[in-house]
Every structure is written in structure tokens, then in C-alpha cells.
C-alpha positions in Angstrom: 39.4 -6.6 9.0 36.2 -8.5 8.2 32.7 -7.0 8.3 30.0 -9.5 7.6 26.6 -8.8 5.9 24.6 -9.9 8.9 26.3 -7.3 11.1 25.5 -4.6 8.6 21.9 -5.7 8.3 21.6 -5.7 12.1 23.2 -2.2 12.3 20.9 -0.9 9.6 17.8 -2.3 11.3 18.7 -0.9 14.7 19.5 2.6 13.2 16.2 2.7 11.3 14.0 1.5 14.1 16.0 3.4 16.8 15.6 0.3 19.0 17.5 -2.8 19.8 14.3 -4.5 20.9 12.5 -3.6 17.7 15.4 -4.9 15.6 15.4 -8.1 17.6 11.6 -8.6 16.8 12.1 -7.8 13.1 15.1 -10.1 12.8 13.5 -12.9 14.8 16.3 -13.1 17.4 17.0 -11.9 20.9 18.0 -8.5 22.2 21.3 -9.8 23.6 22.1 -11.3 20.2 21.5 -7.9 18.6 23.7 -6.1 21.2 26.5 -8.7 20.6 26.4 -8.1 16.8 26.6 -4.4 17.2 29.4 -4.7 19.8 31.4 -6.9 17.4 30.9 -4.5 14.5 32.1 -1.6 16.7 35.1 -3.7 17.7 35.9 -4.6 14.1 35.8 -1.0 13.0 37.3 0.5 16.2 34.6 3.2 16.5 31.4 3.9 18.4 28.4 3.5 16.1 25.3 3.9 18.3 24.4 5.8 21.4 21.6 4.8 23.7 19.7 7.8 25.2 16.3 7.8 26.9 15.3 4.4 25.6 16.1 5.4 22.0 19.1 4.7 19.9 20.8 7.2 17.6 23.8 6.8 15.3 27.1 8.6 16.1 28.7 10.7 13.3 30.6 7.6 12.3 27.4 5.6 12.6 25.7 7.9 10.2 28.6 7.6 7.7 28.4 3.8 8.0 24.7 3.9 7.4 25.2 5.3 4.0 27.7 2.6 3.0 25.6 -0.2 4.6 22.5 0.8 2.6 24.6 0.9 -0.7 26.2 -2.5 0.0 23.0 -4.2 0.9 21.2 -2.8 -2.1 24.1 -3.9 -4.4 24.0 -7.4 -2.8 20.2 -7.6 -3.5 20.7 -6.4 -7.0 23.4 -9.0 -7.6 21.3 -11.9 -6.3 18.2 -10.8 -8.3 20.3 -10.6 -11.5 22.0 -14.0 -11.3 20.0 -16.2 -9.0 17.6 -18.9 -10.0 13.9 -18.2 -9.2 13.9 -21.2 -6.8 16.0 -19.1 -4.3 13.0 -17.0 -3.6 11.8 -18.7 -0.4 10.6 -17.9 3.1 7.8 -15.4 3.9 7.2 -12.0 2.3 5.0 -9.7 4.4 2.7 -7.9 1.9 0.5 -5.0 2.8 -2.4 -4.3 0.4 -5.0 -1.6 0.0 -8.5 -3.2 -0.2 -9.2 -1.8 -3.7 -6.4 -4.2 -4.9 -8.0 -7.1 -3.0 -11.2 -6.7 -5.0 -9.5 -6.3 -8.4 -6.3 -8.2 -9.3 -4.8 -9.5 -6.1 -6.1 -13.1 -6.6 -4.3 -13.3 -10.0 -1.1 -12.1 -8.4 -1.3 -14.7 -5.6 -1.9 -17.5 -8.1 1.0 -16.4 -10.3 3.4 -16.0 -7.4 2.5 -19.6 -6.2 3.3 -20.8 -9.7 6.5 -18.9 -10.3 8.0 -19.0 -6.8 6.6 -22.2 -5.2 9.0 -21.8 -2.2 7.9 -18.3 -1.3 4.9 -17.7 1.0 2.9 -14.4 1.1 1.7 -13.1 4.5 -1.0 -10.7 3.4 -2.4 -7.9 5.5 -5.1 -5.5 4.3 -5.1 -1.9 5.6 -5.7 1.7 4.6 -2.9 3.3 2.7 -1.7 5.7 5.4 -1.3 2.8 7.8 0.5 0.8 5.2 3.0 3.6 4.7 3.7 3.8 8.4 4.0 0.0 8.7 6.4 0.0 5.8 8.5 2.6 7.5 8.7 0.6 10.7 9.4 -2.6 8.7 6.3 -4.4 9.9 5.8 -5.3 6.3 8.2 -5.8 3.4 6.2 -4.5 0.5 3.0 -2.5 0.1 0.5 -1.9 -2.7 -1.1 1.4 -1.6 -2.6 4.6 -2.7 0.1 7.2 -2.2 2.9 9.3 -3.8 6.5 8.9 -3.0 9.5 11.1 -3.6 13.0 9.7 -3.0 14.3 8.1 0.2 13.5 6.2 2.2 11.2 4.5 -0.2 11.5 2.9 -3.6 8.3 2.7 -5.6 6.8 2.0 -9.0 3.4 2.7 -10.5 0.8 -0.2 -10.5 -2.6 1.0 -11.6 -5.2 3.8 -11.4 -9.0 3.5 -10.8 -11.8 6.0 -11.1 -13.7 7.2 -8.0 -17.4 7.5 -8.7 -20.8 7.3 -7.1 -22.8 4.0 -7.1 -26.1 3.1 -5.4 -28.9 0.7 -5.3 -31.5 1.2 -8.1 -34.2 1.1 -5.4 -32.7 4.2 -3.9 -31.9 6.3 -7.0 -33.6 4.5 -9.9 -32.1 3.1 -13.1 -29.4 5.0 -14.8 -29.7 8.0 -12.5 -28.3 11.4 -13.3 -27.8 13.6 -10.2 -26.5 17.0 -9.3 -24.2 17.6 -6.3 -27.2 19.0 -4.4 -29.3 15.9 -5.1 -26.5 13.6 -4.0 -26.1 15.6 -0.8 -29.7 14.7 0.2 -28.6 11.1 0.7 -26.0 9.7 3.1 -22.7 9.4 1.3 -20.4 6.5 2.1 -16.7 6.3 1.3 -13.2 5.3 2.4 -12.1 6.0 6.0 -10.7 9.2 7.2 -7.0 10.0 6.5 -7.4 8.7 3.0 -7.3 10.7 -0.3 -10.7 9.5 -1.4 -12.3 10.7 1.8 -10.7 14.1 1.5 -11.8 14.4 -2.1 -15.4 13.5 -1.3 -15.4 15.7 1.8 -14.1 18.7 -0.2 -16.8 18.2 -2.9 -19.6 18.5 -0.4 -18.1 21.3 1.7 -19.7 24.1 -0.4 -21.8 26.5 1.7 -24.7 26.4 -0.7 -25.2 22.6 -0.2 -27.2 20.8 2.4 -25.1 19.4 5.2 -24.2 15.9 4.0 -24.1 12.8 6.2 -20.7 11.4 5.3 -20.1 7.9 6.5 -16.5 6.5 6.4 -15.4 2.9 6.7 -12.0 1.1 6.3 -13.9 -1.9 4.8 -15.0 -1.6 1.2 -17.0 -4.8 1.6 -19.0 -3.0 4.2 -19.6 0.0 2.0 -20.7 -2.2 -0.9 -23.2 -4.1 1.3 -24.6 -0.9 2.7 -25.0 0.5 -0.8 -26.8 -2.7 -1.9 -29.2 -2.3 1.0 -30.1 1.2 -0.1 -28.6 2.8 3.0 -26.8 5.5 1.0 -24.7 6.4 -2.0 -21.2 5.0 -2.1 -18.2 6.9 -3.5 -15.9 4.1 -4.4 -14.0 2.7 -7.5 -16.6 1.1 -9.8 -14.0 -1.5 -10.7 -14.5 -3.2 -7.4 -18.3 -3.6 -8.0 -18.2 -4.6 -11.7 -20.3 -7.7 -11.0 -22.8 -5.7 -9.0 -23.1 -3.2 -11.9 -23.4 -5.9 -14.5 -26.2 -7.7 -12.6 -28.1 -4.4 -11.8 -27.7 -4.8 -8.1 -25.9 -1.4 -8.2 -26.0 1.4 -10.7 -23.4 4.1 -11.4 -24.7 7.6 -11.0 -23.9 10.0 -13.8 -22.7 13.3 -12.4 -20.6 16.3 -13.4 -18.4 16.0 -10.3 -14.9 15.2 -11.3 -12.6 13.3 -9.0 -8.9 12.5 -9.8 -8.2 8.9 -10.4 -6.9 6.9 -7.4 -3.3 6.0 -8.2 -1.7 2.9 -6.7 1.9 2.1 -6.3 4.2 -0.7 -5.1 6.6 0.6 -2.4 9.3 -0.8 -0.2 12.2 0.7 1.8 15.4 1.5 0.1 18.4 -0.5 1.2 16.4 -3.5 2.1 17.2 -7.0 0.9 14.8 -6.6 -2.1 15.4 -9.6 -4.4 12.0 -11.1 -3.6 10.3 -7.7 -3.0 11.3 -6.4 -6.4 10.3 -9.7 -8.1 6.8 -9.5 -6.6 6.5 -5.8 -7.5 7.4 -6.7 -11.1 4.7 -9.3 -11.2 2.2 -7.0 -9.5 2.8 -4.3 -12.2 2.3 -6.9 -14.9 -1.0 -8.2 -13.4 -2.3 -4.7 -12.8 -1.7 -3.7 -16.4 -3.3 -6.9 -17.6 -6.4 -6.4 -15.5 -6.9 -2.7 -16.3 -8.7 -3.0 -19.6 -11.2 -5.5 -18.2 -11.8 -3.5 -15.1 -12.3 -0.3 -17.0 -14.6 -2.0 -19.5 -16.8 -3.6 -16.9 -17.0 -0.5 -14.6 -17.6 1.9 -17.5 -16.7 5.6 -17.5 -18.8 8.7 -17.8 -18.2 10.3 -21.1 -18.4 13.9 -22.3 -20.5 15.2 -19.4 -17.4 15.5 -17.4 -18.2 13.0 -14.7 -15.8 11.2 -12.4 
């Protein structure tokens, strides 16, 4: 009995997406080809693996058992290739999802290094908010994500990348030079931050939800570039990582507001699905971790941190 790797990859994709059509799109082939591979795998093993019901696909008991072995075999294959293969085997396209904070900090250094180390590998980069990146990772629309999230066990593999402070910055024409402000004073201005469904938005929202405070105008945007531009124009106070506006802070176009409000640092991780063919994914995650560590002292130094006053 011979069971080939391609059949196992196809079975794993169909089971994870619960769709023959979705698997065909991800594997860049046709739905009949997917059906033929599954039928051949079932014939080779002599068991029914998948059941179609109401336009969805679910594994049979034997299918669920095979799913465990398929994930282990494909992970072992990826580990073997990553261990012994020459870097030149890293080729094709890797779909990378990135939170915008990373775009404004060390992503350019990563892209430059990947081009140098793996000249035959192309990155297809998509920028999105972290909750969307997690969902797109789960549905295999992307292969690897750099996002703000926490992970515990299956179906993801992850490793830490970096952490950035969340603080208030504004135009000096709005708040003056070297401003120190209380929460009540901040609440008198429009506050601008990350989009809804993100951890920074929730942290900022909770900070201004006290009943003794004026009702704050909280503006949310998925575009950090938009928030920075609005802050420069004096349209409000931005709650963002100072690391992404280090040039603006150095030139005086923006100032960091000293405050006793303490936010937890934003923690970023590289994540991918367990059981995927991860030789290139893990290689890029390794490089990303190195670039993030290398960039952190410079970013922290430029952005500055509030000292003993307990600020963010």
C-alpha cells in the first residue's frame, strides 16, 4: 500500500477547511482533482474518510484518526527538509500577514534580509489588524502572520517577536511642548487609536470608561498612517506605539504626553498553523525574531519611555 504526501496534504486541507472547493483554491488546482485525490486515498486505505453534508465536509471517525497521523507526518517532513536542505530550496511565494505596527518598525529590514538569504523566495505581504490575521491564518489565506495576539497550543505554532509600549502622542500645537496631562485633561480632546476588536482599542476604551470622566470621543482606525497624520494636524491625541513615530518625535512634529496611565505593552508574535509545510515559514519566523530583537534597542531609545511617574 502506497500513500503519497500530496494525497495527505490534500486530505488535511479539505478537513481543515471543511470544503473541497476551498481546498482547490488553496492548492491552486480544480475541485475534480481534489475529489480524485481523496477518492484514491480512500481506495488505498479501504475506508471512508470524509462525509459531505449540507455543503460542508466532515471527517469520519477513521478520517479523524488519519488527520492526527497526517499532521505528524507532514510536520516531520517539514522538519527534515528544514534541517538538511540547502537555503536555495526556499522558493516560490510565501503569503505573509503583518500587523501595521511591524510595517512601521522592522519589516523593511526583514524583507531586505530575506531577499539576500533566500533569493528564490518571494513574499506576498498583506497588512491587516491582528484579529483578521488570526482568522486568515486559520483559513489558510496566509501562511505566516506577525500579529498582536496570544496563542495556546493547537492549531497554531507561535514564537515571540517583540513588544512595544502604548502611549499618547500629539501635535505640540494642540498640547504644547513636553505636556503632562491627567486622564481628565486627556478626555477633553478626541482620542484616536487602533480599530475596534483590537487589544489597544479595548485598553484605551477601558481607561476612559470611568463614570467621573467626561465622555470621550474615541476615534478608531485600522490605518496607523491615518492616525499619525490626524495627530500631526492637531485633530486629536493618538494612543499608539511611540516606536512607529520616532522620526516625528525626534523632529518635534509630535510630542509624547507624560501621564500616569499605565497600559500593558503590546506583544507581537509570529504564528502559523501546526502541521503545515513549514520549512520556509519557520525560516522566515527565525529571521523575523532576530530582526525584531536587533531593532528593539533603537526603537525604545528613539521613542523614549516614561520613568518613575508610572506612565505607559
